[in-house]
C-alpha positions in Angstrom: 109.1 76.9 90.0 105.6 75.6 89.4 102.9 77.1 91.5 100.6 73.9 91.6 101.5 73.5 95.4 101.6 77.2 96.1 98.5 79.3 97.0 97.7 82.0 94.5 94.6 84.3 94.3 93.5 87.4 92.6 91.1 89.7 94.2 89.2 92.6 92.7 87.7 95.5 94.5 86.5 99.1 94.0 88.4 101.9 95.5 87.4 105.6 95.5 89.6 107.8 93.6 89.0 110.9 95.8 87.6 110.3 99.3 86.8 114.0 99.7 84.6 114.2 96.5 80.9 113.8 96.7 80.7 112.1 93.5 83.9 110.4 92.1 84.9 107.8 89.7 86.0 104.5 91.1 89.1 102.5 90.3 89.1 98.7 90.0 92.0 97.3 92.0 93.4 93.8 91.0 95.6 92.4 93.6 97.4 89.2 93.1 98.7 87.4 96.3 101.3 84.8 96.1 103.6 83.7 93.1 103.1 85.3 89.7 104.8 82.9 87.3 104.1 81.1 84.1 101.5 79.0 85.7 99.6 81.7 87.5 100.2 84.7 85.0 97.2 83.6 82.9 94.8 84.1 85.7 96.3 87.5 86.6 95.9 88.4 82.8 92.3 87.5 82.7 91.5 89.5 85.9 93.4 92.5 84.5 91.9 92.3 81.0 88.4 92.1 82.3 89.1 95.1 84.6 90.5 97.3 81.8 87.6 96.3 79.5 85.0 97.4 82.1 86.6 100.2 84.1 88.2 103.6 83.1 90.7 103.2 85.9 92.6 100.0 87.0 95.3 99.5 89.5 97.3 96.4 89.8 98.3 96.2 93.5 101.4 93.9 93.8 101.8 94.4 97.6 100.9 90.6 98.2 103.1 89.1 95.6 106.0 87.1 96.9 107.6 86.1 93.7 107.4 87.7 90.3 108.6 86.4 87.1 109.0 87.6 83.4 105.6 86.1 82.8 104.2 88.6 85.2 106.1 91.4 83.4 104.6 90.3 80.2 101.1 90.4 81.6 101.5 93.9 82.8 102.8 95.1 79.5 100.0 93.3 77.6 97.4 94.9 80.0 99.0 98.3 79.5 98.7 98.0 75.7 95.1 96.8 75.9 94.1 99.6 78.5 95.6 102.0 75.9 93.5 100.6 73.1 90.2 100.6 75.0 90.7 103.9 76.7 91.4 102.8 80.3 94.2 103.8 82.6 96.4 101.2 84.2 98.5 102.0 87.3 100.8 99.6 89.2 101.5 100.0 92.9 103.1 98.0 95.8 106.0 96.6 94.0 108.8 95.9 96.5 111.5 93.3 97.0 112.0 90.8 94.2 109.0 92.1 92.4 110.5 95.7 92.2 113.8 94.2 91.3 112.4 92.3 88.4 110.7 95.4 87.1 113.8 97.3 87.3 116.1 94.6 85.7 113.6 94.2 82.9 113.6 97.9 82.3 109.8 98.4 82.7 109.8 100.2 86.1 109.7 103.7 84.5 106.9 102.7 82.3 104.8 100.9 84.8 105.7 102.5 88.1 106.9 106.0 86.9 110.3 105.4 88.6 113.6 106.3 87.1 
């Protein structure tokens, strides 16, 4: 299913790690919205790679994703490898429905979400 007609966007924002701390490190949140497929995955990869290259903590929030393909799984795995190489930490949250199912079927849910 091509995404040329479907809206897709990736937002980035800073989120405090610890709201109770006077001084805290911040986490960059990358939040794709819409379909993550072979057409949109490169845009997500660019946003995630830039984030892990410039922030010690990055979270990919999948709450707004309505379709998630193997291309999206590939991007998350590549980003995790890159984060490890550059000394950043990648976390993934908000996976539900078909997105969570794809992560479980591909066997990466334990690695990316910490789920068994």
